C-alpha positions as CSV (number, residue, x, y, z in Angstrom):
1,M,-51.8,-63.5,-8.0
2,K,-51.6,-60.0,-6.5
3,G,-55.1,-60.4,-5.0
4,F,-54.0,-63.7,-3.3
5,L,-50.9,-62.1,-1.9
6,D,-52.9,-59.2,-0.6
7,I,-55.5,-61.4,1.1
8,A,-52.9,-63.8,2.5
9,G,-50.7,-61.0,3.7
10,T,-53.5,-59.1,5.4
11,I,-54.7,-62.3,7.2
12,L,-51.2,-63.2,8.4
13,L,-50.5,-59.6,9.5
14,I,-53.8,-59.5,11.5
15,Q,-53.0,-62.9,13.0
16,G,-49.5,-61.8,14.0
17,V,-50.5,-58.4,15.5
18,G,-53.7,-59.8,17.1
19,G,-51.8,-62.8,18.5
20,L,-49.0,-60.6,19.9
21,I,-51.5,-58.2,21.5
22,N,-53.4,-61.1,23.0
23,T,-50.3,-63.0,24.2
24,V,-48.5,-60.0,25.7
25,L,-51.4,-58.0,27.0
26,G,-54.3,-60.5,27.2
27,W,-56.8,-58.0,25.9
28,W,-58.6,-60.2,23.4
29,G,-59.8,-63.1,25.4
30,W,-62.8,-63.6,23.1
31,A,-60.4,-64.1,20.1
32,H,-58.3,-66.8,21.8
33,G,-59.8,-69.5,19.6
34,L,-59.6,-67.5,16.4
35,L,-55.8,-67.0,16.5
36,L,-53.6,-69.4,14.7
37,V,-50.9,-69.6,17.3
38,N,-53.4,-70.7,20.0
39,R,-54.6,-73.6,17.7
40,L,-51.2,-75.2,17.1
41,P,-50.1,-77.1,20.2
42,F,-46.4,-77.3,19.2
43,L,-46.2,-73.5,19.5
44,E,-47.1,-73.5,23.2
45,G,-44.6,-71.4,25.0
46,Y,-43.4,-69.7,21.8
47,E,-46.5,-67.7,21.0
48,V,-44.7,-64.3,21.0
49,F,-42.1,-65.5,18.5
50,A,-44.6,-67.2,16.3
51,C,-46.8,-64.0,16.2
52,I,-43.8,-61.9,15.3
53,A,-42.9,-64.4,12.5
54,L,-46.5,-64.3,11.2
55,G,-46.6,-60.5,11.2
56,V,-43.3,-60.3,9.3
57,L,-44.4,-62.9,6.8
58,G,-47.7,-61.0,6.3
59,F,-45.8,-57.8,5.8
60,A,-43.5,-59.5,3.3
61,L,-46.5,-60.8,1.3
62,L,-48.1,-57.4,1.2
63,A,-44.8,-55.9,0.0
64,A,-44.5,-58.6,-2.7
65,G,-48.1,-57.9,-3.9
66,D,-47.3,-54.1,-4.0
67,S,-44.2,-54.9,-5.9
68,M,-46.1,-56.9,-8.5
69,K,-48.6,-54.0,-8.9
70,K,-45.7,-51.5,-9.6
71,K,-44.1,-53.9,-12.0
72,E,-47.4,-54.3,-14.0
73,A,-47.9,-50.5,-14.1
74,S,-44.5,-49.9,-15.8
């Protein structure tokens, strides 16, 4: 379970940060099709907020995975 949380958290964190950088600064034009927020048409106009939510969710999953690791160690 910890491995799944780590992988999912990392992917969501990368999607959130990458999408935020691409939306605000427009640096990653080549990654436009790889970002989740650009693939979902109902998020059009709300990309920044969706990227922030993805980043926060990814961070929360990583924290939950780390919490499980600490619980197993004790």
